[in-house]
C-alpha positions, 0 to 999 in steps of 0.5 A, spaced: 535 450 444 529 446 445 532 443 452 533 450 454 526 452 453 523 446 456 528 447 462 525 454 463 518 452 462 519 447 467 522 452 472 516 457 471 511 451 472 514 449 478 515 456 481 508 458 479 505 452 482 509 453 489 506 460 489 499 457 488 500 452 493 503 456 498 500 457 505 498 464 504 493 465 510 498 462 515 504 467 512 499 473 513 498 471 520 505 470 521 506 477 518 501 480 523 504 477 529 511 480 527 507 487 526 505 487 533 513 488 534 512 495 531 506 496 535 501 495 529 495 491 530 490 489 525 484 486 528 477 484 526 479 482 519 477 476 515 482 473 511 481 469 504 486 465 500 487 467 493 490 463 487 496 468 488 495 472 494 490 473 500 484 478 501 483 481 507 476 484 509 473 489 514 480 490 517 481 495 523 488 498 524 491 500 531 498 504 531 501 504 538 494 504 541 491 509 537 485 508 532 488 508 525 483 506 520 478 501 518 479 498 511 473 494 507 478 490 503 485 489 502 488 485 496 495 482 496 498 479 490 505 476 488 507 474 481 514 473 483 517 479 479 511 483 481 507 484 487 501 489 488 497 491 494 490 494 493 486 497 499 479 500 498 474 504 502 478 506 507 476 511 513 481 514 517 480 515 525 477 521 527 483 523 530 486 525 523 479 529 521 483 536 523 489 534 518 486 531 512 479 528 509 477 521 512 475 518 506 480 514 502 477 511 496 483 506 494 490 505 495 495 501 490 502 500 492 506 496 487 514 493 487 517 490 481 523 486 479 525 490 474 525 496 478 527 493 485 529 499 489 523 503 488 516 502 491 510 506 487 504 508 491 497 511 488 491 513 492 485 517 491 480 520 496 477 526 498 483 529 499 484 528 491 489 524 488 496 522 490 502 519 487 508 517 491 515 513 490 519 510 495 526 509 494 529 504 498 536 505 496 537 512 498 531 512 503 527 517 500 520 519 499 517 523 494 510 525 494 505 529 489 498 531 491 493 534 486 488 536 491 481 536 491 476 542 492 475 540 499 482 539 501 484 546 498 478 549 502 478 546 508 485 543 510 490 549 508 494 548 514 496 541 512 497 544 505 502 549 508 507 543 509 507 542 502 511 545 496 506 548 491 508 548 483 506 552 477 501 546 475 497 547 482 500 540 485 503 540 491 510 536 493 513 533 499 520 530 499 523 527 506 529 523 507 527 517 512 
């Protein structure tokens, strides 16, 4: 029993050390290069290594040649069994101002080993609060929006595309 515990201890130490010493910044630039194949460009950013992830600051995102957003801070961390992305202080492009409010306070996305077929996303901003689940097996997106007063007053045309329930929440479901 002691040998088994020692084996798992060494295994966890080795995996943790591997994650700690991984060249995370170089992996980020490799991923950024691959994202260009999908016409998604992240530029003007500064990238710093964290013990188990990276921090990207002042990123400017362009999708298919169209201005997408400016993001003050993005943290990506991976702990073997749990991966999370936290983005803060996001300002969407003015091209979206007729559809949604442009200021997003934070977005938190996570993926866990114990639930490998689901990605959970929580967001908060001028639009209200949003919770989403992406089912990777069924390729389905489920979104629940608790709209803010600003969203209810100024963006009724966007809310028409969502289904309203008895609690005043809006939902959206799409097969991808």
